C-alpha positions, 0 to 999 in steps of 0.5 A, spaced: 374 186 498 369 192 497 374 194 491 373 186 488 365 188 489 365 195 486 370 193 481 365 187 479 359 192 479 363 196 474 364 190 469 357 186 471 354 181 466 349 185 461 345 184 455 348 187 449 344 193 449 343 196 441 345 204 441 338 207 441 340 214 437 337 214 431 343 217 427 349 211 424 355 213 422 352 213 414 347 218 417 352 222 420 356 222 413 350 224 410 348 229 414 355 232 412 353 232 406 357 226 403 355 219 400 355 213 404 356 207 403 355 200 407 358 194 407 357 187 410 363 182 411 363 175 416 370 173 419 372 167 419 370 165 426 364 168 424 363 175 427 359 179 422 362 186 421 359 193 419 364 198 416 362 204 412 365 207 406 365 215 404 364 216 396 366 223 394 366 230 397 359 233 395 358 236 389 364 232 385 365 225 381 368 220 384 374 216 382 375 209 381 382 209 382 382 214 389 388 212 394 385 209 400 385 209 407 382 205 412 381 209 418 380 205 426 376 207 432 379 206 439 376 201 445 368 203 447 367 207 440 366 205 433 366 209 426 361 214 429 367 217 432 371 220 426 364 223 424 361 226 431 356 231 429 358 239 431 366 236 430 370 242 427 375 240 421 374 232 422 379 229 418 374 224 415 371 229 411 378 233 409 380 226 406 374 227 403 375 233 400 383 231 398 380 226 393 381 219 399 377 213 398 375 214 405 374 207 408 371 207 417 372 201 420 369 197 425 370 192 431 366 186 433 362 187 438 361 193 437 355 198 436 355 195 428 358 189 429 354 185 435 352 180 431 354 172 429 353 166 423 351 162 430 351 166 437 347 171 440 350 177 443 347 175 450 350 169 450 357 169 454 362 166 448 360 171 444 365 177 448 370 171 449 375 176 445 381 181 446 384 186 441 388 180 439 382 178 436 381 184 432 388 185 431 389 178 427 383 177 425 378 183 423 383 188 421 386 183 416 378 181 414 377 189 412 384 190 409 383 185 404 375 186 403 378 194 401 382 191 396 378 186 394 373 192 394 378 198 390 382 193 386 387 198 389 393 194 392 395 198 398 392 203 403 393 208 408 391 207 414 390 211 420 388 209 428 387 211 434 389 209 442 386 201 440 386 202 433 393 202 433 394 197 438 391 192 433 395 194 427 401 193 430 398 187 432 398 185 424 404 187 422 408 184 428 404 176 427 403 176 420 408 181 416 405 180 409 400 186 410 406 190 411 407 191 403 399 193 403 401 199 406 403 205 403 402 209 410 401 208 418 399 213 422 397 212 429 394 217 434 396 215 441 398 208 439 397 204 446 402 198 446 407 198 452 402 200 458 407 201 464 407 209 465 399 209 464 397 214 469 389 214 468 386 214 475 381 207 472 388 204 471 390 204 478 384 203 481 383 197 476 391 193 476 390 191 482 384 186 481 385 184 473 393 185 472 393 177 473 389 172 471 384 170 476 377 167 476 375 174 478 377 175 469 374 168 466 368 171 471 368 178 468 371 177 461 366 174 457 361 180 458 360 186 454 363 192 458 360 199 461 353 195 458 349 195 464 343 200 464 343 202 471 351 203 471 348 207 466 344 211 470 348 211 477 354 215 472 350 219 470 351 217 462 343 217 460 343 224 463 349 226 459 346 223 454 340 226 454 343 233 456 340 233 463 347 234 466 351 239 466 357 240 461 362 241 466 360 233 469 359 230 463 367 233 460 369 230 467 367 223 466 369 223 459 376 226 461 376 221 467 375 214 463 378 218 456 385 218 458 385 226 463 383 233 462 383 236 456 384 244 454 382 244 447 375 240 448 368 243 445 363 241 450 359 242 444 360 235 442 358 231 449 351 230 447 353 226 441 359 222 444 354 221 449 349 218 444 354 214 441 359 212 446 361 207 450 360 203 445 360 196 446 366 191 447 369 185 451 371 187 458 377 182 455 379 188 451 379 192 458 383 186 461 389 185 456 390 192 457 390 192 464 395 186 463 400 190 460 401 195 465 402 190 470 407 185 466 410 192 462 410 188 456 406 188 450 405 180 449 398 176 448 393 175 453 395 172 460 390 166 460 394 163 467 400 159 468 396 153 465 391 156 460 398 159 458 401 152 456 395 150 452 394 156 448 401 158 448 406 152 449 409 156 455 407 159 462 407 166 459 404 170 453 409 170 447 411 178 447 408 180 439 415 180 435 415 188 433 421 186 429 416 184 424 414 191 422 417 193 416 413 197 412 415 201 406 415 207 410 416 209 417 410 209 422 408 215 424 407 216 432 403 222 435 403 223 442 404 228 447 405 229 455 398 230 458 395 223 455 394 218 461 393 212 457 398 213 452 404 216 455 409 220 452 414 215 456 411 208 454 411 211 446 418 213 447 419 206 448 415 203 442 419 209 438 425 206 441 424 199 438 423 200 432 428 205 430 428 207 424 422 205 422 418 210 426 417 217 426 415 221 432 410 227 431 411 230 439 406 234 440 408 240 445 401 242 447 399 243 455 393 239 457 393 234 450 389 229 452 388 222 449 381 225 446 384 230 443 387 227 437 380 225 435 376 231 438 381 237 439 378 244 437 386 243 434 386 238 431 387 241 424 393 244 425 397 238 430 393 232 427 390 233 421 395 238 416 401 233 418 398 227 416 396 229 409 402 232 409 405 224 410 400 222 405 400 227 399 408 226 399 407 219 398 402 219 393 406 225 389 412 219 389 407 213 387 406 218 380 414 220 379 415 213 380 409 210 375 411 216 370 418 214 370 417 207 369 411 209 363 
């Protein structure tokens, strides 16, 4: 009973708190010397999304036919994660310098997407979604918009954690989007979750792993957004610099997938200024359900709820056999990620077979946050991604020249 009370506190209902930081993703892009654009989209179910575009590298003219790349953040994050101030070798700016047309997406409910055509974000119904909706509605909405806006027929994609989950959801349930992708790079992909070692999952799995009234009560709330929790866990002190870097880093490791040997504490202030970004508690519950079931499948509403939604007492698995992109998916993972574990990702790799390429990072204490914030990302993440993308672009140039 004590565990239920404590867990209930963690997910306590609260009014969504808008970010208090003065800097937006656009501000951070421009502070780094690049031009930016802000675009507003509306999904078919009324959620209003804000996405950002890095128009060009400083001092360079924008090309109208630049290859497009869309980047998507993880759970409790936003487009800010790619442009954290002080981040060395940020991939977004390397892509812009290479001439790519870079777009940074955002998921419903987060810092930039707390609006709806018919609801306010302090209504419970606003938060009644999981990452299934982000993958099946938000992501294709963004992709369609970018294709229309750029007059390109396809794009590259880079996702971290939940940003990988939603692409797997989209490609397996709406396979027409397979043809829209030149390359797909999944950093620490969260799909199969049976072997998650993160302590927070171990604590919450027995409570939220199966559908209960508690799931229904807390699901329709923003995750970790009650101000008193920020005070209890010291998030405000980490945000304003009044807590020790060691404490703030340890808290990040606890929630963010394990201890990192490659994290630079200088990033902490801006990370806590922008994180945790609002998400629905259903998103976290959905991941916890995957740990208990061992399957990559849709949200579990309980036997009766599942029958109403799926005409079956159990949720349907995502049909990964439908993933047939032009080029194999690229899976990036390590031994020391406690959220997206090597064992779970290698299971995904076996199922995909020759439709995926593994990029195993053989480094001690290279953890979940290091895929985007590690001080060695240029070597282990950025350069491999850039090489794949450049090879594909060169192949396209050769193919087009041959056709001409």
